[in-house]
C-alpha positions in Angstrom: 112.9 59.1 208.3 110.4 60.8 210.6 113.1 62.7 212.4 111.5 62.1 215.8 112.6 59.4 218.3 109.1 58.6 219.5 107.7 58.2 216.0 110.6 56.0 214.9 110.2 53.8 217.9 106.4 53.6 217.4 106.8 52.6 213.8 109.5 49.9 214.4 107.6 48.5 217.4 104.8 47.7 215.0 107.1 46.3 212.3 110.2 44.8 213.9 109.0 43.5 217.3 106.4 41.1 215.9 108.9 39.8 213.3 111.6 39.3 216.0 109.1 37.5 218.3 108.2 35.2 215.4 111.9 34.5 214.8 112.3 33.4 218.4 113.9 36.4 220.0 113.4 37.3 223.7 110.6 39.8 224.2 112.7 42.1 226.4 115.6 42.1 223.9 113.2 42.9 221.0 111.7 45.8 222.9 115.0 47.1 224.1 116.5 47.0 220.6 113.6 49.0 219.1 113.5 51.5 222.0 117.3 52.1 221.7 117.2 52.2 218.0 114.5 54.9 218.0 116.9 57.3 219.7 119.0 57.3 216.5 116.4 59.5 214.9 117.6 62.4 217.1 121.1 62.1 215.6 120.8 60.8 212.0 119.2 63.2 209.5 116.5 64.3 209.1 116.6 64.9 212.9 113.8 67.1 214.1 115.7 67.8 217.3 118.7 69.1 215.4 116.5 71.3 213.3 114.8 72.7 216.4 118.2 73.3 218.0 119.6 75.0 214.9 116.6 77.4 214.8 116.9 78.2 218.5 120.7 78.9 218.5 120.5 80.4 215.0 123.0 78.0 213.5 123.1 76.4 210.1 120.5 73.6 209.8 122.5 71.9 207.1 125.8 71.8 209.0 124.1 70.5 212.1 122.4 67.7 210.2 125.6 66.7 208.4 127.4 66.8 211.8 125.0 64.3 213.1 126.1 61.6 210.7 129.3 60.5 212.5 127.9 60.3 216.0 124.8 58.6 214.6 126.9 55.9 212.8 129.1 55.4 215.9 126.0 55.1 218.1 124.4 52.6 215.6 127.5 50.5 215.7 127.5 50.4 219.5 123.7 49.6 219.5 124.3 46.8 217.1 127.2 45.4 219.1 125.2 45.1 222.4 122.6 42.5 221.2 125.4 40.5 219.4 127.3 40.3 222.7 124.2 39.5 224.7 123.1 36.7 222.4 126.7 35.4 222.3 126.7 35.2 226.1 123.2 33.9 226.3 122.0 32.1 223.1 118.5 31.6 224.5 117.9 35.4 223.9 117.9 34.9 220.1 118.9 32.7 217.3 121.1 33.0 214.2 119.2 33.6 210.9 120.5 31.2 208.3 119.8 30.6 204.7 119.9 34.3 203.6 122.8 35.2 201.2 124.4 38.6 200.9 123.0 38.9 197.4 119.5 38.4 198.8 120.1 41.0 201.5 121.3 43.6 199.0 118.3 42.7 196.8 115.9 43.4 199.6 117.2 47.0 199.8 115.4 47.8 196.5 112.3 48.4 198.5 113.8 51.2 200.5 115.6 53.1 197.7 113.1 55.9 198.1 114.2 56.7 201.6 117.8 57.3 200.4 116.5 59.6 197.6 114.5 61.7 200.1 117.4 62.0 202.5 119.8 62.9 199.6 117.4 65.6 198.3 116.8 67.1 201.7 120.4 67.2 202.9 121.8 67.9 199.4 119.4 70.9 199.0 120.2 72.3 202.4 124.0 71.8 202.4 124.6 73.0 198.8 122.5 76.1 199.5 120.1 75.4 196.6 117.1 75.3 199.0 116.3 76.5 202.5 115.5 73.9 205.1 111.8 74.7 204.7 112.0 74.3 200.9 114.0 71.0 201.3 111.4 69.7 203.6 108.6 70.6 201.2 110.5 69.0 198.3 111.0 65.8 200.4 107.3 65.6 201.2 106.5 66.1 197.6 108.8 63.3 196.5 107.3 61.0 199.1 103.8 61.9 197.8 104.9 61.1 194.2 106.4 57.7 195.3 103.2 56.8 197.1 101.2 57.7 194.0 103.5 55.7 191.8 103.2 52.6 194.0 99.4 53.1 194.0 99.4 52.6 197.8 98.0 56.0 198.8 94.4 55.8 199.8 92.2 58.5 201.4 92.5 56.7 204.8 96.3 56.6 204.5 96.4 60.3 203.5 94.2 61.2 206.4 96.4 59.3 208.8 99.5 60.9 207.4 98.1 64.4 207.7 97.0 63.8 211.3 100.4 62.4 212.3 102.1 65.4 210.6 99.8 67.8 212.4 100.7 66.2 215.8 104.4 66.3 215.0 104.1 69.9 213.9 102.3 70.9 217.1 104.9 69.1 219.2 107.8 70.8 217.5 106.3 74.3 217.7 105.3 73.7 221.4 109.0 72.9 222.1 110.2 76.0 220.2 107.7 78.3 221.9 108.5 76.8 225.3 112.3 77.3 224.8 111.8 80.9 223.5 109.7 81.8 226.6 112.2 80.2 228.9 115.1 82.0 227.2 113.2 85.3 227.5 112.5 84.7 231.1 116.2 84.0 231.8 117.1 87.3 230.0 114.5 89.3 232.1 115.9 87.7 235.3 119.4 88.6 234.4 120.7 85.1 234.9 123.1 85.0 231.9 124.8 88.2 233.2 124.9 86.8 236.7 126.7 83.7 235.5 129.0 85.7 233.3 130.1 87.9 236.3 130.3 85.0 238.8 
């Protein structure tokens, strides 16, 4: 739920790749799955790219985030189909995981219920008009803080790391926004939009 492709890929590279390698998956396949899956953060809410785009073109943040669901789901299905096909054609790339029932799979989702709560609050607040995108983001951060405190997993070291990562992401986002605004202003001064319109 970071909203950034690089951050998502970085997190899953630390979590998913070691587990996939222990399960006998090919190293290249594991890296490719994580790298491709990280790009979904640009489509599926809360997408930082869509928020930046909405600010630049002065469109509704909520509508753009909701519009990202369908292409995100279709892309996820396509990304999931590729490794299945590859392993079907070349079984040495991975192995089937057996002994896990559907009941156990659904039971394992209990550990990630907080993610769905945060997404529902952010998107629900924006799309219903109860909160602005900034207020929804602040509310989401507050809920995550409460969940971390409730689980007693928040240490000063973890808090420091989270603040540093947030600062880096914020600087990256504002740098992109400033760069785009400067570029747009430069195009306006150069008269390029009018030149294209009259061409």
